[in-house]
KETOR-340227 format. One line per field, with one value per atom (N, C-alpha, C): residue number from 1; residue in three letters; atom name; x, y, z. Coordinates in Angstrom, 3 decimals. Example, Ala and Ser with C-alpha at 12.3 -4.5 7.8 and 13.67 -1.06 7.14 Angstrom:
2
i: c(1|1|1|2|2|2);
aa: c(ALA|ALA|ALA|SER|SER|SER);
at: c(N|CA|C|N|CA|C);
X: c(13.190|12.300|13.200|12.850|13.670|12.900);
Y: c(-5.690|-4.500|-3.300|-2.250|-1.060|0.030);
Z: c(7.800|7.800|7.800|7.080|7.140|7.870);
# end
This chain:
170
i: c(1|1|1|2|2|2|3|3|3|4|4|4|5|5|5|6|6|6|7|7|7|8|8|8|9|9|9|10|10|10|11|11|11|12|12|12|13|13|13|14|14|14|15|15|15|16|16|16|17|17|17|18|18|18|19|19|19|20|20|20|21|21|21|22|22|22|23|23|23|24|24|24|25|25|25|26|26|26|27|27|27|28|28|28|29|29|29|30|30|30|31|31|31|32|32|32|33|33|33|34|34|34|35|35|35|36|36|36|37|37|37|38|38|38|39|39|39|40|40|40|41|41|41|42|42|42|43|43|43|44|44|44|45|45|45|46|46|46|47|47|47|48|48|48|49|49|49|50|50|50|51|51|51|52|52|52|53|53|53|54|54|54|55|55|55|56|56|56|57|57|57|58|58|58|59|59|59|60|60|60|61|61|61|62|62|62|63|63|63|64|64|64|65|65|65|66|66|66|67|67|67|68|68|68|69|69|69|70|70|70|71|71|71|72|72|72|73|73|73|74|74|74|75|75|75|76|76|76|77|77|77|78|78|78|79|79|79|80|80|80|81|81|81|82|82|82|83|83|83|84|84|84|85|85|85|86|86|86|87|87|87|88|88|88|89|89|89|90|90|90|91|91|91|92|92|92|93|93|93|94|94|94|95|95|95|96|96|96|97|97|97|98|98|98|99|99|99|100|100|100|101|101|101|102|102|102|103|103|103|104|104|104|105|105|105|106|106|106|107|107|107|108|108|108|109|109|109|110|110|110|111|111|111|112|112|112|113|113|113|114|114|114|115|115|115|116|116|116|117|117|117|118|118|118|119|119|119|120|120|120|121|121|121|122|122|122|123|123|123|124|124|124|125|125|125|126|126|126|127|127|127|128|128|128|129|129|129|130|130|130|131|131|131|132|132|132|133|133|133|134|134|134|135|135|135|136|136|136|137|137|137|138|138|138|139|139|139|140|140|140|141|141|141|142|142|142|143|143|143|144|144|144|145|145|145|146|146|146|147|147|147|148|148|148|149|149|149|150|150|150|151|151|151|152|152|152|153|153|153|154|154|154|155|155|155|156|156|156|157|157|157|158|158|158|159|159|159|160|160|160|161|161|161|162|162|162|163|163|163|164|164|164|165|165|165|166|166|166|167|167|167|168|168|168|169|169|169|170|170|170);
aa: c(UNK|UNK|UNK|UNK|UNK|UNK|UNK|UNK|UNK|UNK|UNK|UNK|UNK|UNK|UNK|UNK|UNK|UNK|UNK|UNK|UNK|UNK|UNK|UNK|UNK|UNK|UNK|UNK|UNK|UNK|UNK|UNK|UNK|UNK|UNK|UNK|UNK|UNK|UNK|UNK|UNK|UNK|UNK|UNK|UNK|UNK|UNK|UNK|UNK|UNK|UNK|UNK|UNK|UNK|UNK|UNK|UNK|UNK|UNK|UNK|UNK|UNK|UNK|UNK|UNK|UNK|UNK|UNK|UNK|UNK|UNK|UNK|UNK|UNK|UNK|UNK|UNK|UNK|UNK|UNK|UNK|UNK|UNK|UNK|UNK|UNK|UNK|UNK|UNK|UNK|UNK|UNK|UNK|UNK|UNK|UNK|UNK|UNK|UNK|UNK|UNK|UNK|UNK|UNK|UNK|UNK|UNK|UNK|UNK|UNK|UNK|UNK|UNK|UNK|UNK|UNK|UNK|UNK|UNK|UNK|UNK|UNK|UNK|UNK|UNK|UNK|UNK|UNK|UNK|UNK|UNK|UNK|UNK|UNK|UNK|UNK|UNK|UNK|UNK|UNK|UNK|UNK|UNK|UNK|UNK|UNK|UNK|UNK|UNK|UNK|UNK|UNK|UNK|UNK|UNK|UNK|UNK|UNK|UNK|UNK|UNK|UNK|UNK|UNK|UNK|UNK|UNK|UNK|UNK|UNK|UNK|UNK|UNK|UNK|UNK|UNK|UNK|UNK|UNK|UNK|UNK|UNK|UNK|UNK|UNK|UNK|UNK|UNK|UNK|UNK|UNK|UNK|UNK|UNK|UNK|UNK|UNK|UNK|UNK|UNK|UNK|UNK|UNK|UNK|UNK|UNK|UNK|UNK|UNK|UNK|UNK|UNK|UNK|UNK|UNK|UNK|UNK|UNK|UNK|UNK|UNK|UNK|UNK|UNK|UNK|UNK|UNK|UNK|UNK|UNK|UNK|UNK|UNK|UNK|UNK|UNK|UNK|UNK|UNK|UNK|UNK|UNK|UNK|UNK|UNK|UNK|UNK|UNK|UNK|UNK|UNK|UNK|UNK|UNK|UNK|UNK|UNK|UNK|UNK|UNK|UNK|UNK|UNK|UNK|UNK|UNK|UNK|UNK|UNK|UNK|UNK|UNK|UNK|UNK|UNK|UNK|UNK|UNK|UNK|UNK|UNK|UNK|UNK|UNK|UNK|UNK|UNK|UNK|UNK|UNK|UNK|UNK|UNK|UNK|UNK|UNK|UNK|UNK|UNK|UNK|UNK|UNK|UNK|UNK|UNK|UNK|UNK|UNK|UNK|UNK|UNK|UNK|UNK|UNK|UNK|UNK|UNK|UNK|UNK|UNK|UNK|UNK|UNK|UNK|UNK|UNK|UNK|UNK|UNK|UNK|UNK|UNK|UNK|UNK|UNK|UNK|UNK|UNK|UNK|UNK|UNK|UNK|UNK|UNK|UNK|UNK|UNK|UNK|UNK|UNK|UNK|UNK|UNK|UNK|UNK|UNK|UNK|UNK|UNK|UNK|UNK|UNK|UNK|UNK|UNK|UNK|UNK|UNK|UNK|UNK|UNK|UNK|UNK|UNK|UNK|UNK|UNK|UNK|UNK|UNK|UNK|UNK|UNK|UNK|UNK|UNK|UNK|UNK|UNK|UNK|UNK|UNK|UNK|UNK|UNK|UNK|UNK|UNK|UNK|UNK|UNK|UNK|UNK|UNK|UNK|UNK|UNK|UNK|UNK|UNK|UNK|UNK|UNK|UNK|UNK|UNK|UNK|UNK|UNK|UNK|UNK|UNK|UNK|UNK|UNK|UNK|UNK|UNK|UNK|UNK|UNK|UNK|UNK|UNK|UNK|UNK|UNK|UNK|UNK|UNK|UNK|UNK|UNK|UNK|UNK|UNK|UNK|UNK|UNK|UNK|UNK|UNK|UNK|UNK|UNK|UNK|UNK|UNK|UNK|UNK|UNK|UNK|UNK|UNK|UNK|UNK|UNK|UNK|UNK|UNK|UNK|UNK|UNK|UNK|UNK|UNK|UNK|UNK|UNK|UNK|UNK|UNK|UNK|UNK|UNK|UNK|UNK|UNK|UNK|UNK|UNK|UNK|UNK|UNK|UNK|UNK|UNK|UNK|UNK|UNK|UNK|UNK|UNK|UNK|UNK|UNK|UNK|UNK|UNK|UNK);
at: c(N|CA|C|N|CA|C|N|CA|C|N|CA|C|N|CA|C|N|CA|C|N|CA|C|N|CA|C|N|CA|C|N|CA|C|N|CA|C|N|CA|C|N|CA|C|N|CA|C|N|CA|C|N|CA|C|N|CA|C|N|CA|C|N|CA|C|N|CA|C|N|CA|C|N|CA|C|N|CA|C|N|CA|C|N|CA|C|N|CA|C|N|CA|C|N|CA|C|N|CA|C|N|CA|C|N|CA|C|N|CA|C|N|CA|C|N|CA|C|N|CA|C|N|CA|C|N|CA|C|N|CA|C|N|CA|C|N|CA|C|N|CA|C|N|CA|C|N|CA|C|N|CA|C|N|CA|C|N|CA|C|N|CA|C|N|CA|C|N|CA|C|N|CA|C|N|CA|C|N|CA|C|N|CA|C|N|CA|C|N|CA|C|N|CA|C|N|CA|C|N|CA|C|N|CA|C|N|CA|C|N|CA|C|N|CA|C|N|CA|C|N|CA|C|N|CA|C|N|CA|C|N|CA|C|N|CA|C|N|CA|C|N|CA|C|N|CA|C|N|CA|C|N|CA|C|N|CA|C|N|CA|C|N|CA|C|N|CA|C|N|CA|C|N|CA|C|N|CA|C|N|CA|C|N|CA|C|N|CA|C|N|CA|C|N|CA|C|N|CA|C|N|CA|C|N|CA|C|N|CA|C|N|CA|C|N|CA|C|N|CA|C|N|CA|C|N|CA|C|N|CA|C|N|CA|C|N|CA|C|N|CA|C|N|CA|C|N|CA|C|N|CA|C|N|CA|C|N|CA|C|N|CA|C|N|CA|C|N|CA|C|N|CA|C|N|CA|C|N|CA|C|N|CA|C|N|CA|C|N|CA|C|N|CA|C|N|CA|C|N|CA|C|N|CA|C|N|CA|C|N|CA|C|N|CA|C|N|CA|C|N|CA|C|N|CA|C|N|CA|C|N|CA|C|N|CA|C|N|CA|C|N|CA|C|N|CA|C|N|CA|C|N|CA|C|N|CA|C|N|CA|C|N|CA|C|N|CA|C|N|CA|C|N|CA|C|N|CA|C|N|CA|C|N|CA|C|N|CA|C|N|CA|C|N|CA|C|N|CA|C|N|CA|C|N|CA|C|N|CA|C|N|CA|C|N|CA|C|N|CA|C|N|CA|C|N|CA|C|N|CA|C|N|CA|C|N|CA|C|N|CA|C|N|CA|C|N|CA|C|N|CA|C|N|CA|C|N|CA|C|N|CA|C|N|CA|C|N|CA|C|N|CA|C|N|CA|C|N|CA|C|N|CA|C|N|CA|C|N|CA|C|N|CA|C);
X: c(-8.840|-9.364|-10.090|-10.297|-10.956|-12.078|-12.833|-13.907|-15.007|-15.237|-16.363|-16.186|-14.976|-14.768|-15.105|-14.872|-15.098|-16.534|-17.407|-18.794|-19.508|-20.337|-21.064|-22.209|-22.884|-24.019|-23.962|-24.637|-24.711|-26.159|-26.348|-27.707|-28.081|-27.285|-27.523|-28.114|-28.892|-29.418|-28.755|-28.224|-27.576|-28.537|-28.534|-29.383|-28.483|-28.566|-27.828|-28.611|-28.011|-28.713|-28.579|-27.477|-27.209|-26.770|-27.357|-26.937|-25.568|-24.594|-23.249|-22.496|-21.386|-20.585|-19.807|-19.741|-19.001|-18.336|-17.446|-16.757|-17.191|-17.030|-17.431|-16.288|-16.114|-15.078|-15.720|-15.306|-15.771|-15.356|-16.226|-15.951|-14.652|-14.422|-13.199|-11.956|-12.019|-10.877|-10.624|-11.708|-11.549|-10.950|-11.452|-10.932|-9.456|-9.071|-7.666|-6.818|-7.305|-6.573|-6.481|-7.542|-7.566|-6.534|-6.461|-5.531|-4.074|-3.830|-2.459|-1.916|-2.764|-2.306|-2.578|-1.515|-1.661|-2.378|-2.158|-2.813|-4.324|-4.774|-6.221|-6.810|-6.130|-6.625|-6.709|-5.726|-5.728|-6.910|-7.152|-8.280|-9.597|-9.754|-10.982|-11.124|-10.037|-10.080|-10.456|-9.820|-10.118|-11.546|-11.978|-13.350|-14.359|-14.109|-15.006|-15.029|-13.871|-13.805|-14.576|-14.419|-15.146|-16.651|-17.060|-18.478|-19.043|-18.327|-18.784|-18.877|-17.874|-17.907|-19.110|-19.378|-20.507|-21.834|-21.960|-23.198|-23.417|-22.363|-22.492|-22.888|-22.251|-22.554|-23.962|-24.388|-25.734|-26.787|-26.533|-27.471|-27.608|-26.482|-26.526|-27.231|-26.968|-27.578|-29.096|-29.575|-31.024|-31.680|-30.945|-31.502|-31.468|-30.498|-30.250|-30.598|-30.644|-30.762|-32.088|-32.420|-33.686|-33.676|-34.850|-34.979|-34.295|-34.373|-33.720|-32.206|-31.622|-30.175|-29.765|-30.556|-30.245|-30.378|-31.386|-31.531|-30.337|-29.928|-28.762|-27.519|-27.314|-26.174|-26.233|-27.395|-27.534|-27.310|-27.843|-27.619|-26.138|-25.458|-24.023|-23.234|-23.586|-22.896|-23.147|-24.367|-24.673|-23.900|-23.838|-23.108|-21.626|-21.052|-19.646|-19.389|-20.244|-20.030|-20.350|-21.361|-21.773|-20.800|-20.182|-19.283|-20.005|-21.284|-22.102|-23.034|-23.416|-24.315|-25.759|-26.105|-27.478|-27.543|-28.467|-28.641|-30.006|-30.052|-31.318|-31.897|-32.766|-33.344|-34.812|-35.640|-37.049|-37.284|-38.303|-38.636|-39.036|-39.666|-40.066|-38.834|-37.828|-36.602|-35.876|-35.768|-35.089|-35.808|-37.134|-37.882|-37.568|-37.406|-37.026|-35.640|-34.698|-33.330|-33.244|-34.094|-34.056|-35.003|-35.890|-36.841|-37.913|-38.321|-39.379|-40.439|-41.540|-42.602|-42.184|-42.741|-42.465|-42.878|-43.972|-44.431|-43.417|-42.686|-41.637|-40.504|-40.097|-39.039|-39.507|-40.741|-41.292|-41.271|-41.698|-41.730|-40.320|-39.374|-37.998|-37.370|-37.549|-36.977|-37.548|-38.832|-39.455|-38.780|-38.545|-37.886|-36.446|-35.718|-34.333|-34.290|-35.281|-35.353|-35.711|-36.630|-37.007|-35.812|-34.905|-33.697|-32.536|-32.796|-31.834|-30.616|-30.805|-29.747|-29.763|-30.972|-31.146|-32.221|-32.265|-33.362|-33.844|-35.117|-35.609|-36.812|-36.888|-38.045|-38.130|-39.224|-39.540|-38.317|-37.829|-36.751|-35.348|-35.190|-33.866|-33.661|-32.504|-32.129|-30.794|-30.729|-29.490|-29.008|-27.756|-27.162|-26.729|-27.318|-27.003|-25.987|-26.092|-25.207|-24.705|-23.621|-23.068|-22.677|-22.052|-21.619|-22.815|-23.874|-25.076|-25.697|-25.640|-26.161|-25.308|-23.993|-23.114|-23.455|-23.760|-24.132|-25.445|-26.341|-27.636|-27.509|-26.487|-26.287|-25.800|-25.985|-25.432|-23.935|-23.271|-21.832|-21.474|-22.463|-22.210|-21.600|-22.027|-21.470|-19.970|-19.551|-18.131|-17.313|-17.859|-17.138|-16.880|-17.919|-17.778|-16.913|-17.130|-16.329|-14.867|-14.603|-13.232|-12.531|-13.219|-12.640|-12.328|-13.245|-13.068|-11.891|-11.761|-10.684|-9.326|-9.218|-7.946|-7.554|-8.527|-8.197|-8.295|-9.017|-9.192|-8.010|-7.391|-6.290|-5.183|-4.726|-3.685|-4.239|-5.466|-6.164|-5.418|-4.788|-4.202|-2.807|-2.283|-0.937|-1.025|-0.630|-0.710|0.279|-0.028|0.888|2.252|3.306|4.656|5.215|4.567|4.976|6.190|6.416|7.516|7.050|5.844|5.309|4.380|4.140|3.220|3.660|4.949|5.452|5.223|5.377|5.152|3.699|2.748|1.346|0.964|1.539|1.197|1.635|2.690|3.184|2.521|1.782|1.151|-0.230);
Y: c(55.310|54.561|53.333|52.400|51.164|50.812|49.791|49.253|50.261|51.206|52.104|53.191|53.419|54.442|55.824|56.027|57.347|57.579|56.581|56.735|57.836|58.579|59.687|59.184|58.121|57.601|56.089|55.538|54.096|53.661|52.462|51.940|51.124|51.223|50.497|51.422|50.829|51.555|50.986|51.837|51.403|51.555|50.568|50.594|50.444|51.367|51.269|50.334|49.214|48.193|48.391|48.959|49.090|50.513|51.105|52.434|52.323|52.998|52.991|54.208|54.492|55.630|55.284|56.217|55.990|57.277|57.142|58.294|58.478|59.676|59.991|60.738|60.468|61.160|61.703|62.881|63.498|62.624|62.507|61.654|62.049|63.330|63.777|63.414|63.566|63.208|61.703|60.913|59.461|59.065|59.637|59.316|59.690|60.797|61.212|60.203|59.821|58.839|57.496|57.118|55.855|55.883|57.011|57.138|57.171|57.749|57.982|56.925|56.093|55.190|53.725|52.948|51.505|50.872|51.410|50.865|51.063|52.229|52.484|51.565|51.435|50.537|49.105|48.695|47.350|47.187|48.194|48.122|47.999|48.763|48.703|47.326|46.801|45.487|44.395|44.377|43.359|43.521|44.759|44.992|44.496|44.759|44.276|42.752|42.126|40.664|40.075|40.677|40.199|40.363|41.485|41.722|40.683|40.412|39.421|38.040|37.668|36.379|36.303|37.385|37.396|37.299|38.011|37.958|36.551|35.923|34.565|33.591|33.699|32.785|33.013|34.278|34.590|34.035|34.119|33.558|32.053|31.367|29.920|29.619|30.425|30.244|30.353|31.353|31.549|30.373|29.723|28.600|27.297|27.164|25.859|25.740|26.854|26.759|27.294|26.839|27.219|28.694|29.234|30.627|30.833|29.852|29.979|30.069|29.224|29.261|30.597|31.080|32.349|33.523|33.484|34.549|34.555|33.386|33.307|33.864|33.478|33.982|35.496|36.004|37.437|38.232|37.739|38.414|38.412|37.307|37.230|38.215|38.304|39.249|40.690|41.001|42.347|42.623|41.632|41.748|42.019|41.323|41.532|42.966|43.469|44.802|45.902|45.694|46.740|46.864|45.761|45.805|46.052|45.730|45.942|44.749|44.422|43.279|43.630|44.917|45.328|45.915|45.372|45.792|46.447|47.572|48.255|47.696|46.706|46.014|45.731|46.054|45.692|44.349|43.639|42.356|42.557|43.656|43.952|44.073|44.803|44.976|43.639|42.874|41.580|40.651|40.689|39.833|40.200|41.486|41.907|41.408|41.484|41.045|39.531|38.784|37.326|36.776|37.622|37.170|36.248|36.509|35.716|36.657|36.093|36.911|37.378|38.509|39.050|38.063|37.350|36.367|35.246|34.901|33.879|34.380|35.621|36.216|36.276|36.679|36.779|35.419|34.382|33.028|32.552|32.719|32.270|33.083|34.404|35.261|34.894|34.580|34.160|32.887|31.925|30.672|30.913|31.749|32.053|32.788|33.627|34.327|33.353|32.436|31.439|30.575|30.360|29.571|30.440|31.715|32.687|32.904|32.791|33.117|34.601|35.163|36.594|37.133|38.423|39.108|40.173|40.206|41.227|41.929|43.191|44.028|45.027|45.571|46.476|47.207|46.711|47.386|47.145|46.287|46.040|44.548|44.061|42.664|42.661|41.928|41.817|40.373|40.184|38.856|38.478|37.410|36.957|35.817|34.906|33.742|33.569|34.230|34.229|32.829|32.058|30.713|29.833|29.917|29.130|29.602|30.907|31.444|30.948|30.881|30.326|28.862|28.128|26.718|26.567|27.516|27.481|27.936|28.704|29.217|28.101|28.303|27.376|27.662|26.833|26.987|28.259|28.906|30.116|31.229|31.342|32.393|32.197|30.986|30.719|30.925|30.557|30.733|32.213|33.023|34.454|35.138|34.813|35.416|35.029|33.789|33.333|34.100|34.314|35.105|36.519|37.095|38.464|38.550|37.584|37.594|37.477|36.607|36.380|37.565|38.191|39.191|40.635|40.929|42.322|42.833|42.007|42.481|43.145|42.528|43.197|44.102|44.557|45.283|46.506|47.266|48.530|48.386|47.192|46.998|46.295|46.963|46.322|45.168|44.165|43.033|43.514|42.845|43.168|44.426|44.930|46.170|45.950|44.705|44.436|44.355|44.865|44.813|43.630|42.863|41.720|40.726|40.455|39.478|39.958|41.279|41.832|41.631|41.869|41.716|40.266|39.389|37.970|37.406|37.955|37.430|38.072|39.173|39.848|39.353);
Z: c(-51.072|-49.943|-50.451|-49.544|-49.938|-48.988|-49.332|-48.489|-48.189|-49.086|-48.920|-47.874|-47.394|-46.378|-46.928|-48.216|-48.800|-49.224|-49.129|-49.571|-48.798|-49.508|-48.888|-48.019|-48.474|-47.730|-47.681|-46.731|-46.591|-46.749|-47.216|-47.316|-46.078|-45.046|-43.801|-42.744|-41.869|-40.721|-39.474|-38.644|-37.415|-36.253|-35.379|-34.194|-32.974|-32.053|-30.803|-29.900|-29.544|-28.771|-27.270|-26.852|-25.423|-25.124|-24.117|-23.697|-23.049|-23.635|-23.074|-23.597|-23.009|-23.412|-24.679|-25.593|-26.826|-27.278|-28.221|-28.775|-30.224|-30.721|-32.079|-32.753|-34.045|-34.804|-36.078|-36.466|-37.698|-38.888|-39.884|-41.041|-41.736|-41.927|-42.612|-41.813|-40.506|-39.663|-39.713|-39.715|-39.802|-41.154|-42.229|-43.569|-43.680|-43.081|-43.088|-42.293|-41.119|-40.304|-41.030|-41.692|-42.442|-43.570|-44.272|-45.394|-44.927|-43.761|-43.309|-42.360|-41.797|-40.734|-41.059|-41.131|-41.333|-40.138|-38.949|-37.751|-37.818|-38.267|-38.390|-39.455|-40.601|-41.653|-41.128|-40.357|-39.769|-38.806|-37.967|-37.036|-37.784|-38.852|-39.642|-40.283|-40.831|-41.472|-40.476|-39.318|-38.311|-37.792|-37.568|-37.111|-38.133|-39.405|-40.456|-40.514|-40.380|-40.398|-39.222|-38.044|-36.871|-37.050|-37.613|-37.852|-38.822|-39.893|-40.868|-40.219|-39.426|-38.732|-37.797|-37.074|-36.145|-36.895|-37.998|-38.788|-39.334|-39.852|-40.376|-39.275|-38.127|-37.024|-36.504|-36.445|-35.976|-36.931|-38.228|-39.213|-39.019|-38.833|-38.594|-37.281|-36.286|-34.966|-35.051|-35.762|-35.888|-36.600|-37.497|-38.241|-37.442|-36.533|-35.910|-34.429|-33.709|-32.258|-31.731|-30.542|-29.920|-29.516|-29.314|-28.882|-27.532|-26.650|-25.339|-25.495|-26.331|-26.553|-27.172|-28.114|-28.778|-27.815|-26.934|-25.938|-24.986|-24.530|-23.642|-24.348|-25.617|-26.396|-26.518|-26.851|-27.079|-25.791|-24.676|-23.386|-23.017|-23.276|-22.986|-23.847|-25.125|-25.998|-25.545|-25.196|-24.683|-23.407|-22.530|-21.269|-21.537|-22.517|-22.870|-23.315|-24.188|-24.741|-23.741|-22.920|-21.976|-20.810|-20.417|-19.275|-17.968|-17.928|-16.748|-16.608|-15.385|-15.201|-15.522|-15.484|-15.781|-17.188|-17.984|-19.366|-19.528|-20.180|-20.452|-21.749|-21.616|-22.765|-22.505|-23.468|-23.345|-24.025|-23.578|-24.196|-25.651|-25.944|-27.314|-28.213|-27.743|-28.520|-28.679|-27.603|-27.658|-28.640|-28.634|-29.556|-31.008|-31.284|-32.636|-32.996|-32.065|-32.328|-32.557|-31.883|-31.997|-33.057|-33.544|-34.553|-34.005|-32.766|-32.134|-31.568|-31.149|-30.544|-29.157|-28.769|-27.435|-26.356|-26.566|-25.574|-25.395|-26.463|-26.367|-25.478|-25.692|-24.858|-23.412|-23.191|-21.842|-21.139|-21.852|-21.290|-20.929|-21.851|-21.603|-20.476|-20.504|-19.460|-18.092|-18.048|-16.790|-16.268|-17.155|-16.748|-16.297|-17.022|-16.635|-15.300|-15.052|-13.769|-12.647|-12.893|-11.877|-11.485|-12.442|-12.167|-11.678|-11.466|-10.940|-11.840|-13.145|-14.099|-14.410|-14.474|-14.722|-13.791|-13.702|-13.025|-14.005|-14.241|-15.159|-14.586|-14.923|-14.628|-15.756|-15.949|-17.055|-17.629|-18.760|-19.474|-18.952|-17.951|-17.372|-17.162|-17.585|-17.379|-16.645|-15.557|-14.795|-14.863|-15.277|-15.336|-13.922|-13.393|-12.036|-12.022|-12.975|-13.029|-14.454|-14.741|-16.096|-16.550|-15.690|-16.068|-16.436|-15.666|-15.973|-17.286|-17.540|-18.803|-19.974|-19.792|-20.829|-21.088|-20.034|-20.197|-20.962|-20.840|-21.542|-22.986|-23.267|-24.618|-25.538|-26.821|-27.809|-27.970|-28.763|-28.975|-29.746|-30.340|-31.130|-30.278|-29.027|-28.172|-27.998|-27.656|-27.425|-28.702|-29.847|-31.112|-31.403|-31.298|-31.588|-30.530|-29.266|-28.191|-28.334|-28.736|-28.933|-30.040|-31.153|-32.258|-31.790|-31.034|-30.554|-29.597|-28.716|-27.733|-28.405|-29.381|-30.061|-30.925|-31.579|-32.583|-32.113|-31.076|-30.670|-29.868|-29.047|-28.206|-29.036|-30.125|-30.919|-32.004|-31.860|-32.908|-33.426|-32.563|-32.986|-33.594|-33.646|-34.176|-35.517|-36.594|-37.906|-38.012|-38.835|-39.014|-39.491|-39.018|-39.448|-38.820|-37.791|-37.142|-36.238|-35.836|-34.915|-33.482|-33.191|-31.833|-31.653|-32.722|-32.644|-31.578|-31.503|-30.533|-29.110|-28.886|-27.546|-27.118|-28.036|-27.701|-27.505|-28.303|-28.202|-26.864|-26.284|-25.017|-23.815|-24.018|-22.869|-22.618);
# end
């Protein structure tokens, strides 16, 4: 196996950012599927590439863009993954994700709510005007979302499978 799939432990800590339904697979079953399936290996490779692209773009975003632009980007990304207009997020948690003070998040969220882009109350953020939020976000959101849109749809089909053309046309 490659890319650390067989490693017993990781030095990373995972944080679940959004409450949502997910599936779980036993490590041994995943390693077996990874070893036996070109499609699974392809999915892992594309997922890793997307993650690296997102991490790189987020690092640049944190260095170059305002807290308001980064908050708009982050809310849009959460909205994309959650598939729901209401997100269970505390200002404290959002401040940690953005690397700013909680008071900064509170101030920006208050302004976005006054402009009717979002509605927030203790631990819950509801996206009211997604298009306006996209307009407030920096270009980083569109770049990452564009990569995800182009590459995730054919995720389960390995290159050269013969079904690539079918997916590209759908």
